[in-house]
N, C-alpha and C positions, 0 to 999 in steps of 0.2 A: 422438503424445502430446508435448506441449511439456514442457520442463524449467523449473523455477522457479529464478530467480537473484535473490537478495536483495542489494541494494546495502548496503554497510556503513552509510551514513547512514539508510536506511530501517529497518534493525534497531535503530539507535540511537534513532530516533524512537519506535518501538514500545516499546523499553525505558524511555524517559523517561516515556511515557504510563502504562505499567504501574507504574512506581515511584511516580508521583504518586497513582494510584488505590490502590495498596497501602498508602499512609499511613493510609487510612481503612478499607480492606477488601481484605486480601490475597487472599481467595478470589475476589473479583470481578476483581481484576487478573489472576490466574492464568487465570480463565475467559475473559477478554477475549483474552489472548495465544493461548490454545488456539483460540478461535473465529476469530481473524484468520488463523492458519496453516491452519485447516481450509478457510476460504473461499478463500484464495489457492491452496491445493492443488487446488481444483476447476478452477482455470484451466488446469491441465495438460491436461484434456480439452476445455475450452471457453474457449480464450484470448480470444475476442472477446465473452464474455458480460458483461463489465463495460460500463458505459455511458460515453459520452463526456460528461464534465462540461461544463455550460454555459460555464464560464470557459475551457475548453480546446477549444472548437470550432475546427476548422481545424488542430489539432495532432494528433500521433499517439498521444496519451495517453488512457488509459481509467482508470476507478476502480470499485472495489467498496466497498460500505458494510458495515461491521461495527460497528454502534452501540457506542460513540459515535465511531467512527473512519471515516475515508476512506482507502483504500489506492490509491495511484496507481501505474500501471504502463504499460509498452508492450510490444508483441510484436516479436520479431526472429527471423526464420527459425523455428526450433523452440524458441524460448525466450520466457518471460514474465519481464520484468525489472522488479522492484519497486523503485521509485525514492523513494517518500515515503509516510509514514504521518502523519496529522494528526487532531486532534480535529475533529469535523465542525462545531462552532460557530465555529471560527476561520476567518479569511479566508485564502483560498488565495493564495500568492505564486507566480505562474507562473514567475518567474525562478529560484526555488529548485529547481523540478523540472527546468527546462531546464539549469541549472548541474550538476545531479547526473547528467544523462543523458550517457552516453558509449557509443559503439559498441564500445568496448574491453572492456566487461563480458562 
């Protein structure tokens, strides 16, 4: 079973998204955060279950979708490293993920 490692920037991403949603609907924001953690937690048993996003073919990154978010991660030995969370309607900036990726996590 893999362990989940959240990068600080990924937690900040999720927090910013939740804060924005909470301006209109606190309950929906709370539910989103719960669902993101639940979906990411499943990666403990199935770390390769996320799909390779079309924008990241050829890289080692995968993503899971938890509407309205995309959660980007990679695997390393017995770990799943969560690197970035973004709203799905936004355009992915590949360099942002690569800049956050560090084998030191």
